Steps between C-alpha positions, in 0.01 A plus 500: 500500500744411225664230713164335575417482130838343432445235769157419360637461149773264626249282682279492190795388292565222752141380491474506120832325439469252787831614647565537870574843642862394552547474127394860437773748590462860388198418285696259277406137448856384436625465859545123508725317743781497242465875443507570873802274544682677215414838650625379839834395350528830313431701814759299693755566225427873504529520879829309501644723229390815685656367822827442317490858376423625850803313634724661239356847567539455875866413447547819298323701770740366762802579281384856438423546870860403587634741238266774626613455860862513390441818296322666792780416741752657260282807434482432127176686435507459122500123533251509786228663291548259209498196725191621685314534170610152388391360835158665478441365149602147595283508811205612288556217252534253787171621648325461163628143470374435853153629411502292180592187696223568750241533225623186324503307829137597564407382151698180556299432817176557310598257227624251759168513684316441172725206419457333837129579518457328165665182627252445783 
């Protein structure tokens, strides 16, 4: 019920202002082509930065995995526990970055479709 009222209010805003539905994003009238293009560039920058971080974290994960395997083979249980905890934390951070990138990529596709739909 709430969503239907929101859709109706957005369409009313479009009719009153003479804007197309492509120009109304999230109930705001300010989504011009320039705004969408700027948001697209910003999303690309965020995704690239997150991917760089993921690469660095993955490298650390591999290093810790080598150290963990070495500690296990030498029966160094004190080091094993510490390295396992470090590995778990880094894997959790890596997974969060992956989820963040997925969400940003979906948003990027939405903005891209709005940009290209506006050009037709």
